[in-house]
N, C-alpha and C positions, 0 to 999 in steps of 0.2 A: 583721305577721309574728309568728308564734308563736315561743316559745322554741326549740322543736324545729327550726323552719325557720332560726332564727338560728344554732343550733349546726351545722346542715347547711351553711349558707352559710360559716361559719367553717372547717369541715373542707374544703369544696370549694376555698376560696380559699387556705387554709393561710398566712395572714399572721400574723406574730407581733404582739404588742401594740406592740413598738418600731417595726415597719414601719407599723402603722396610725398611730402618732403622727407618724412622719417624713413619710409620704405624705399622709394625710388631714388632718393638722394644718396643712398649708400653706394650707388653705382658710379658716382662722380666725385671728383675733387671740386671744391668750391672756388669760384672765381668772382671777382668784383668788377663793377662798371661795364660789363658786357654780358650777353646771354650765354656765350660759349667761347671757348678757345678753338673750336673746330675739331676737338679731339675728345678728351675725357674730363674736361672741366666745364662746369655749368654754374650760373648763379641760381638763386632760388626760383626765379621765373623760368629760367632755362630748364631746370629740372621738371617743372610743370609742363612746359612745352614738349620736352622729351617724353614725358609720360603719355602725351597725346600723339606721339609718333614722329616728332622732329628729330632729325639725325645730328643736330648740333652744328650744321654748316649753314653759312649765309647763302641760301639758295632761294628759289622762288617759293618753296614751301614754308620758309621761316615766317613770313607774314601771316600765312594761313594758320599756322600752329599758334602764333602769338595771339591772333584773334580768337581762336578756339580756347586757348588758356584764359584769356581775358573774360570771355563769356562765362566759362566755368567758375572763375573767381567771383565775378559779379553775382552769379547764381547762388553762390555760397555766402555772399555778403562780405567778401574780402576785396579790398582795393589793391590792384596791381602795384600802384605807387608806394603803398605801405610796405609791401614785400620787398620792393626794390630798395627803399630807404633802409630797411632793417639789414638786408643783405650787404649793401655797400657801406654800412656803418660798422661791419665786422661781426654781426651775429651769425652763428652757425645755422645750418639747416634745422637742427634739433631745437635751437633757441628760438628760431622763427616759428617753428611748429608749436613750441610751448607758449609763445606769445599769442598765437592764433587760438589756442585752446583756452587761454585765460580771458580773451575778449569775447568768448562765446561763439566761435565759428559754428555755424549750423550745418548739420548733415542734411542732404537733400531729403525732401519728404517722399 
């Protein structure tokens, strides 16, 4: 899926990052300091990448999915580094989602 298709998917579904973490995050166990363990564990950014179609393996598509996730995060006014910091400091997916809700994460227009 191209970046443009990913952005279109984002606009079509109109999910916020916090919704992605709450809903899609339930499919995975949380991991720290890496995007995925290659199986059923993801960090918060890995969950977002997986939402956009990444299979959790370090392959040629990982970079594309990370870029797509970064674009989606920027579009919503969320910095990838903030999510990484929260994840690696021990916050759960739901706690990260709660934080994003309190800082006024915007839904796409």
